[in-house]
Structure formats: C-alpha cells, structure tokens
C-alpha positions in Angstrom: 27.0 181.9 154.2 27.1 179.4 157.1 30.3 177.8 155.8 31.8 181.2 155.2 30.9 182.3 158.8 32.6 179.2 160.1 35.7 180.2 158.1 35.9 183.8 159.3 34.5 183.4 162.8 38.1 182.9 164.1 38.8 186.4 162.7 36.6 187.7 165.5 37.2 184.9 168.0 40.9 184.6 167.8 41.6 188.2 168.8 39.4 187.5 171.9 40.3 183.9 172.6 43.5 183.2 170.3 45.6 184.0 168.4 47.3 182.8 167.3 48.9 184.1 166.7 47.7 187.5 165.4 50.0 190.5 165.9 48.8 194.2 165.8 49.3 198.1 165.9 47.5 201.4 165.5 47.1 202.8 162.0 49.4 205.7 161.3 47.5 208.9 160.5 48.3 211.2 157.6 47.0 212.2 154.2 47.7 209.9 151.2 47.9 210.9 147.5 46.1 208.1 145.7 44.0 207.8 142.5 40.2 207.9 143.3 38.7 204.4 143.6 35.3 202.9 144.6 35.0 200.3 147.3 34.6 197.6 144.5 37.9 198.8 143.0 39.7 198.4 146.3 38.3 194.9 146.8 39.6 194.0 143.3 43.0 195.5 144.2 43.2 193.2 147.2 42.1 190.2 145.2 44.7 190.9 142.5 47.6 191.3 145.0 50.4 188.8 144.5 53.1 189.9 146.9 54.9 186.7 147.9 58.1 188.1 149.3 58.3 190.8 151.9 59.6 191.8 155.3 58.4 194.1 158.0 57.6 194.9 161.6 54.1 194.2 162.9 52.6 195.8 166.0 49.7 194.6 168.1 47.4 196.3 170.5 44.1 195.2 172.0 41.4 196.5 174.4 39.1 193.5 174.7 37.9 194.2 178.2 39.8 191.3 179.6 40.9 191.3 183.3 44.5 191.8 184.3 46.5 188.6 183.9 46.4 186.7 187.2 49.4 185.0 188.6 49.5 181.2 188.5 51.1 179.1 191.2 51.2 175.5 192.3 52.0 172.3 190.4 50.4 169.4 188.6 48.2 169.2 185.5 45.8 172.0 186.7 48.7 174.4 187.1 50.1 173.5 183.7 46.7 174.2 182.1 46.5 177.5 184.0 49.9 178.4 182.8 49.1 177.7 179.2 45.9 179.7 179.4 47.7 182.5 181.1 50.2 182.6 178.3 47.4 182.8 175.8 45.8 185.6 177.8 49.0 187.5 177.8 49.0 187.6 174.0 45.6 189.1 174.1 46.4 192.0 176.4 48.6 195.0 176.0 50.9 195.6 173.0 53.2 193.2 171.2 55.8 193.4 168.4 57.0 190.9 165.8 59.3 190.9 162.8 58.1 188.9 159.8 59.9 187.7 156.7 58.6 185.7 153.8 60.0 184.6 150.4 57.5 182.5 148.6 55.3 179.8 150.2 58.1 177.8 151.8 60.4 180.3 153.4 59.2 182.3 156.4 60.4 183.7 159.7 58.5 185.2 162.6 60.3 186.8 165.5 58.0 187.7 168.4 59.8 190.3 170.5 59.1 190.0 174.2 60.4 192.5 176.8 63.7 190.7 177.5 63.7 187.9 174.9 62.3 186.7 171.6 60.5 183.7 170.2 61.3 182.5 166.7 59.6 180.3 164.2 61.7 179.7 161.1 60.6 177.8 158.1 63.1 176.9 155.3 61.6 174.4 152.9 60.6 171.2 154.8 62.5 172.4 158.0 60.6 174.3 160.7 62.5 175.5 163.8 60.9 176.8 167.0 63.2 178.6 169.5 63.0 180.9 172.5 66.1 183.0 173.2 65.7 182.7 177.0 65.9 178.9 177.0 68.1 176.1 175.7 65.4 174.0 174.0 64.9 174.0 170.2 62.2 172.1 168.4 62.9 170.9 164.8 59.9 169.8 162.8 60.3 168.0 159.5 57.4 168.6 157.1 56.2 165.7 154.9 57.2 166.2 151.2 53.6 167.0 150.1 53.1 169.4 152.9 56.4 171.1 152.3 55.1 172.4 148.9 52.1 174.1 150.5 51.8 177.5 152.1 51.4 176.4 155.7 52.9 177.3 158.1 53.6 180.6 156.5 54.7 184.0 157.9 51.6 185.6 156.4 49.4 183.9 159.0 50.6 186.6 161.5 50.2 189.6 159.2 47.2 191.9 158.7 46.7 190.3 155.2 45.7 187.0 156.7 43.2 188.5 159.1 41.9 190.9 156.4 41.2 188.0 154.1 39.1 186.2 156.7 36.8 189.2 156.9 36.8 189.9 153.2 35.9 186.3 152.3 32.7 186.6 154.2 31.5 189.9 152.8 27.9 189.6 151.6 24.6 191.5 151.8 24.9 191.6 155.6 27.8 194.0 155.3 28.0 197.6 154.1 31.4 198.2 152.3 32.6 201.8 152.1 35.8 203.8 151.9 37.0 206.1 154.6 39.7 208.8 154.0 42.9 207.7 152.5 45.6 207.1 155.1 49.3 206.2 155.6 50.5 203.0 157.2 54.2 202.2 157.5 54.9 205.3 155.5 52.9 203.9 152.5 49.7 205.4 151.0 46.7 203.3 151.6 43.0 203.1 151.0 40.7 202.7 154.1 38.2 199.9 153.3 35.5 199.9 156.0 33.2 196.9 156.6 30.1 197.8 158.7 27.6 195.2 159.9 24.0 196.0 158.8 22.7 194.6 162.1 22.9 195.9 165.7 22.7 192.3 167.0 26.5 191.9 166.8 29.3 193.1 169.1 31.3 194.3 166.1 30.8 197.9 165.2 33.1 198.0 162.1 36.3 196.7 160.6 38.7 199.0 158.9 41.3 197.6 156.5 44.1 199.8 155.2 45.0 198.6 151.7 48.4 199.5 150.2 47.7 201.6 147.1 50.7 200.2 145.2 50.6 196.5 146.0 47.0 195.8 147.3 48.4 194.2 150.4 46.3 194.9 153.6 48.7 196.8 155.8 46.5 197.0 158.9 43.2 195.8 160.3 41.3 197.6 163.0 38.3 196.0 164.7 36.0 198.4 166.6 33.5 197.0 169.2 30.0 198.5 169.3 29.8 201.3 171.9 33.6 201.3 172.6 35.5 204.5 172.0 38.9 202.8 171.5 39.7 200.1 169.0 39.1 196.6 170.4 41.8 195.0 168.3 44.5 196.4 165.9 47.2 194.8 163.8 49.4 196.8 161.5 52.8 197.0 159.8 54.9 199.8 161.3 57.5 199.0 158.6 56.9 197.1 155.3 59.2 196.2 152.4 57.7 194.3 149.5 61.0 192.8 148.4 62.7 189.5 149.0 64.6 189.3 152.3 68.2 188.0 152.4 68.5 184.2 152.3 70.4 184.3 155.5 67.2 185.3 157.4 65.8 181.7 156.8 69.0 179.9 157.9 68.9 178.6 161.4 71.6 176.9 163.5 70.7 175.8 167.0 72.8 177.6 169.7 75.7 175.8 171.2 74.5 173.6 174.1 70.9 173.7 173.1 68.8 170.5 173.3 67.1 169.8 170.0 63.8 167.9 170.0 63.0 166.2 166.7 59.4 165.9 165.5 57.9 164.7 162.3 54.4 165.4 161.1 52.4 162.6 159.7 51.8 162.6 155.9 48.4 163.8 154.8 45.8 161.0 154.9 47.9 158.8 157.1 45.5 158.9 160.0 43.2 155.9 160.5 39.9 156.5 158.9 38.0 154.3 161.4 39.4 156.4 164.2 38.4 159.6 162.5 34.8 158.3 162.1 34.7 157.4 165.7 35.7 160.8 166.7 33.2 162.4 164.4 30.4 160.3 166.0 31.5 161.4 169.4 31.7 165.1 168.4 29.3 166.0 165.6 30.1 168.9 163.3 29.4 172.4 164.7 26.0 173.8 163.9 25.6 177.4 162.7 22.4 179.3 163.6 21.5 182.8 162.4 23.3 184.5 159.6 26.0 187.1 158.9 27.6 188.9 161.8 25.1 187.7 164.4 25.6 184.0 163.6 26.2 181.6 166.5 28.3 178.4 166.3 27.3 175.5 168.5 29.5 172.5 169.1 29.1 169.4 171.4 32.3 168.8 173.3 31.3 166.8 176.2 32.3 167.5 179.8 35.0 170.2 180.3 38.0 168.6 182.0 38.3 169.1 185.8 41.8 170.4 185.3 40.3 173.3 183.4 37.2 174.0 185.6 39.3 173.9 188.8 41.7 176.5 187.5 41.7 179.9 189.3 42.1 181.4 185.8 38.9 179.7 184.6 37.0 181.1 187.5 38.3 184.6 186.9 37.7 184.7 183.2 34.2 183.1 183.2 31.0 184.1 184.9 28.3 181.8 186.2 25.0 182.0 184.1 21.9 179.8 184.2 22.9 176.5 182.8 26.7 177.1 182.5 29.5 179.6 182.5 30.2 182.4 180.0 33.3 184.1 178.8 32.9 187.5 177.2 35.0 190.2 175.6 34.1 193.4 173.7 34.1 191.4 170.4 33.1 187.8 171.1 31.2 185.7 173.7 31.5 182.0 174.5 29.0 180.0 176.5 30.0 176.6 178.1 26.8 174.8 179.0 26.4 172.2 181.8 25.3 169.6 179.2 28.6 169.8 177.3 27.9 172.3 174.5 30.0 175.4 173.5 28.3 178.3 171.8 30.3 181.2 170.4 29.7 184.3 168.3 30.3 188.0 168.0 27.1 188.5 169.9 26.2 189.3 173.6 26.1 186.4 176.1 22.3 186.9 176.2 22.0 185.8 172.6 24.0 182.7 173.3 21.8 181.9 176.3 18.7 182.3 174.1 20.2 180.0 171.4 21.2 177.4 174.0 17.6 177.3 175.3 16.1 176.4 172.0 
C-alpha cells in the first residue's frame, strides 16, 4: 500500500501543486442508456480498455482555494524562480483548454490553448517538438532509440485516463467503490464510478470517474474536497473521438525565422552510478507514514534555496507555522520544516505538524 500511495499521491498533489500537466472540465449532465453493471464490472471495463488512437478537446477547472496569482517584477534568479512558480500557479487556477491527439505509443500532440496563443508539444517517433505560438523559439528533443519505443512522453499523460489510472491503481480496503447515476460526457454514455475514502482524516471527499460505456476509457475525473460545495478539481473531454487522427497532425515544421534549440536525452543507464549513489546518500528515499488516503510522505531535501524563500510568491502562498512554513489547498497540504524536511499528503496541515513532531 505504501508504494501504491507514493505512485498515486501525485494524483492528489499535482492538481494542487502541479500538473503537469493535468487538464480539466465539468462533467456533462444527462441520462445515459447503458447495460446494468456492478462497480466491479466497470473496474474490469476500464482495465480491459485498449484505445491507443484518439483525439479530443479537454477542459480543466479547479477551485483549490489558492489566492489570486500575484504579479511578479524585478530581475535576477529570485525573479526567475518567482516567474516559474507563478506560471505553475496559473495552471492551477481558473479554466484551461487543450486539444489532444494520439496514435499509438509514439505519436502524440498536445495543444494548450491560452487566451491569445497556444503551446504545442508534438511527438512523432523519436522527435519531440515544443513550441509557443507567441514566440520565435522552438525546442527539438531527440529521444534515444530505446526510449523512442516506449510510451513516454505520451498525449495520454494529459487526459482524464491518466489521472483516473493513478486513483484506480491505489484502490484497496481504504476505499468504498460504488456507482452513481449513469451520465453523458462529450456526448457519450458513461458509467459514474465513485471512490469514497473510508476515513474522515483526509481532505478528499470523493473521486468520480466517468467511464465510457463503449470503450472503457475514463472520460472525466472529478475530485471533491471534504466540506466544499463545488468540485475542487475537474478534468474531462468535451469532445472525444476514439479513432486515429490524420498523420498530418503529428508533422511539425518550425515557423520561418524561428530559433531551434537542439537537445538530446541521455540513453537509459548512461548516468554515472557513483554519482547516483552519492545523491541517494544525501537525499534518502521518502518515508510513508499512515495508510490509504491519510498517508503522509516525508522527504529530506536540505535547506530550501534563498532564491525560493525570498520570493514574494513564496511568502504569499505559504503560512508560518511552528517549525516551518505550510502550503495548503482544499485537496493537499505541504509542510516545509526548518530542519530541511518536506511532508505532504491529502490531509490537514495539523496532521503534517503532528507527523513532523514524532
């Protein structure tokens, strides 16, 4: 269970602290005409799903209790760190839209649609292109041959399916699995699979996953925070087509006049083992305490860089608590202690403080 928690913790943390990437939208209401199934049947439907080619539009919305994004000014390293954090915060507030395309494990495209521009990540075999339409800079990454055969990076990492799998992989006796009323998402009939923690010690109230009745693909994920009337985090397809996109979608040519930066990723296993061992000694593996939804991950990270702690954004997002500073949202809390530890979990800050004191 501890290893599974470490795997799916980002499913709760990323919406509150990352992201990465994840992109979301409200589930569409409406009756659905589907054969009667049990929760176990729907879990098997998801497990048996083998949709490898698709396209669609994904919508995101979140209500994590974060403050309005502050403006960042000034220069230097501290300003750069603040700007990066501000960009991350922007992805966790309001609503966002992206178009996704996939055709097997090595062809994918994600277009994040901003108000006046778009950001593209395109993968075609061993070639990965990163491009922002408002700029003239393009990054081209060449994947090693062994990596190019694998499924990362993959457009599915930004879909409800990827987020749903993180939650479903951790289902055990700590979770009640039920079915809500059938629904419609992206015009498709779907089962509403509901995961409810059996403990009140977590910030998560429930997780609802809309499962396409025809393909078994999770079409939306809604995470409700305990005691909050509106969903804390939602990601869903507003359009979904389980067929192969045109090959032209994955072809990318840098715009005229753009500056192309070439990057190559190291082949797997090429890093020095001695260096890795040294890093492992400096930063031991995270420790998991508790179980299920109320688990807490503790990691030793050393001193937080001054470029981070001096940032106005850091001061606004965190609160001083005995022995450190805390960052909290409606779904997850993070505690940075003065002695160089980071504690995180889908629990109140008070639970992190108690764990840090042990």
